[in-house]
C-alpha positions as CSV (number, residue, x, y, z in Angstrom):
1,X,-33.2,-171.8,-176.5
2,X,-32.6,-168.1,-175.4
3,X,-29.7,-166.7,-173.5
4,X,-30.2,-166.3,-169.7
5,X,-29.9,-163.1,-167.8
6,X,-27.8,-163.2,-164.6
7,X,-29.4,-160.8,-162.1
8,X,-28.5,-160.1,-158.5
9,X,-30.1,-158.2,-155.6
10,X,-30.3,-154.5,-156.7
11,X,-30.5,-155.2,-160.4
12,X,-33.4,-153.4,-162.1
13,X,-34.6,-155.4,-165.0
14,X,-36.7,-154.1,-167.9
15,X,-39.0,-156.8,-169.3
16,X,-39.9,-156.1,-173.0
17,X,-40.7,-157.9,-176.1
18,X,-37.5,-159.4,-177.5
19,X,-35.8,-160.0,-174.2
20,X,-35.1,-158.6,-170.8
21,X,-32.2,-156.4,-169.9
22,X,-30.6,-154.9,-166.8
23,X,-31.0,-151.2,-166.9
24,X,-29.8,-150.0,-163.5
25,X,-28.5,-151.1,-160.1
26,X,-29.9,-149.7,-156.8
27,X,-28.7,-149.9,-153.3
28,X,-30.2,-152.8,-151.3
29,X,-30.0,-153.9,-147.7
30,X,-31.9,-154.9,-144.7
31,X,-34.6,-152.6,-143.5
32,X,-36.8,-152.6,-140.4
33,X,-40.0,-151.0,-139.3
34,X,-39.3,-148.6,-136.5
35,X,-42.6,-147.3,-135.3
36,X,-44.2,-146.0,-138.5
37,X,-40.9,-145.5,-140.3
38,X,-38.9,-147.9,-142.5
39,X,-35.2,-147.6,-141.7
40,X,-32.1,-149.2,-143.1
41,X,-30.6,-151.5,-140.4
42,X,-27.2,-150.0,-141.1
43,X,-28.4,-146.3,-140.8
44,X,-27.0,-143.9,-138.3
45,X,-30.2,-144.0,-136.3
46,X,-29.8,-147.7,-135.8
47,X,-26.1,-147.5,-135.1
48,X,-26.7,-145.0,-132.3
49,X,-29.6,-147.0,-130.9
50,X,-27.3,-150.1,-130.8
51,X,-24.6,-148.2,-129.0
52,X,-27.2,-146.9,-126.5
53,X,-28.5,-150.4,-125.8
54,X,-25.0,-151.7,-124.9
55,X,-23.5,-148.6,-123.3
56,X,-26.4,-146.5,-122.0
57,X,-26.8,-142.8,-122.4
58,X,-26.0,-139.7,-120.5
59,X,-27.0,-136.0,-120.7
60,X,-25.1,-133.1,-119.1
61,X,-26.7,-129.7,-118.7
62,X,-24.5,-126.7,-118.0
63,X,-25.5,-123.1,-117.2
64,X,-22.6,-120.8,-118.2
65,X,-22.3,-117.1,-117.9
66,X,-20.7,-114.8,-120.5
67,X,-17.2,-115.3,-119.1
68,X,-17.5,-119.1,-119.4
69,X,-18.0,-119.7,-115.7
70,X,-20.4,-122.3,-114.3
71,X,-23.6,-121.0,-112.7
72,X,-24.4,-123.8,-110.3
73,X,-23.6,-127.5,-110.5
74,X,-23.8,-129.4,-113.7
75,X,-26.9,-131.6,-114.0
76,X,-26.3,-135.2,-115.1
77,X,-28.9,-137.7,-116.1
78,X,-28.0,-141.3,-117.1
79,X,-30.1,-144.0,-118.6
80,X,-29.2,-147.7,-118.6
81,X,-26.2,-147.4,-116.4
82,X,-27.1,-147.2,-112.7
83,X,-29.0,-150.0,-111.1
84,X,-29.4,-148.8,-107.5
85,X,-32.6,-146.9,-106.6
86,X,-30.5,-144.4,-104.7
87,X,-27.6,-143.5,-106.9
88,X,-27.0,-140.0,-105.6
89,X,-23.4,-140.7,-104.6
90,X,-22.5,-141.9,-108.1
91,X,-24.3,-139.0,-109.7
92,X,-22.4,-136.6,-107.4
93,X,-19.1,-138.1,-108.5
94,X,-20.1,-137.7,-112.2
95,X,-21.2,-134.1,-111.6
96,X,-17.8,-133.4,-109.9
97,X,-15.9,-134.9,-112.8
98,X,-17.8,-132.6,-115.2
99,X,-17.4,-129.6,-113.0
100,X,-13.6,-130.1,-112.7
101,X,-13.2,-130.6,-116.4
102,X,-15.2,-127.5,-117.3
103,X,-13.3,-125.4,-114.8
104,X,-10.0,-126.7,-116.2
105,X,-10.8,-125.2,-119.7
106,X,-8.5,-122.2,-120.2
107,X,-10.2,-118.9,-119.9
108,X,-9.2,-118.0,-123.4
109,X,-11.3,-120.9,-124.8
110,X,-14.4,-120.4,-122.7
111,X,-15.9,-117.8,-125.0
112,X,-17.0,-120.5,-127.4
113,X,-19.3,-123.3,-126.5
114,X,-17.5,-126.2,-128.2
115,X,-14.5,-126.3,-125.8
116,X,-16.8,-126.4,-122.8
117,X,-19.1,-129.0,-124.4
118,X,-16.2,-131.2,-125.3
119,X,-14.6,-131.0,-121.9
120,X,-17.9,-132.0,-120.2
121,X,-18.6,-134.8,-122.6
122,X,-15.2,-136.3,-122.4
123,X,-15.1,-136.0,-118.6
124,X,-18.5,-137.7,-118.2
125,X,-17.6,-140.6,-120.6
126,X,-14.3,-141.1,-118.8
127,X,-15.9,-141.1,-115.3
128,X,-18.6,-143.6,-116.4
129,X,-16.0,-145.8,-118.1
130,X,-13.8,-145.8,-115.0
131,X,-16.8,-146.8,-112.7
132,X,-18.8,-149.0,-115.1
133,X,-16.6,-149.9,-118.0
134,X,-19.1,-148.3,-120.4
135,X,-18.8,-145.3,-122.8
136,X,-22.4,-144.0,-123.0
137,X,-23.9,-142.0,-125.9
138,X,-23.5,-138.5,-124.4
139,X,-25.2,-135.2,-125.1
140,X,-24.3,-131.9,-123.5
141,X,-26.8,-129.1,-123.2
142,X,-25.1,-125.7,-122.6
143,X,-27.1,-122.6,-121.8
144,X,-25.5,-119.2,-121.8
145,X,-27.0,-116.9,-119.2
């Protein structure tokens, strides 16, 4: 009687005359069909989607001049967070939180986009967390004019 070969998920086995052997190990895991694409269920795309499902999402758009000053009010869009049909008061509070945070960035740091984006993102997440107990997946679009 021949000797058995102990294989596990990910083992690549070569079958040949005289016996089988493990020649390689490959990464294995659960995958899912997302539209027309196969994705690993532990991929970054699926992690972000899972966070979005539970925490919603938010987008802030800022128009900034060369000196780093706001040109108009920040625009805020939220998905999966506000239930009321008329949520203009809540959106106004979120816009105000973002505006205040952007204006609080020191003038010396306003020449670069990252400090302004970080201030807006953090302010929006904190405001939503304070009002709804959620930390949404947040994007900031900054346009220099």
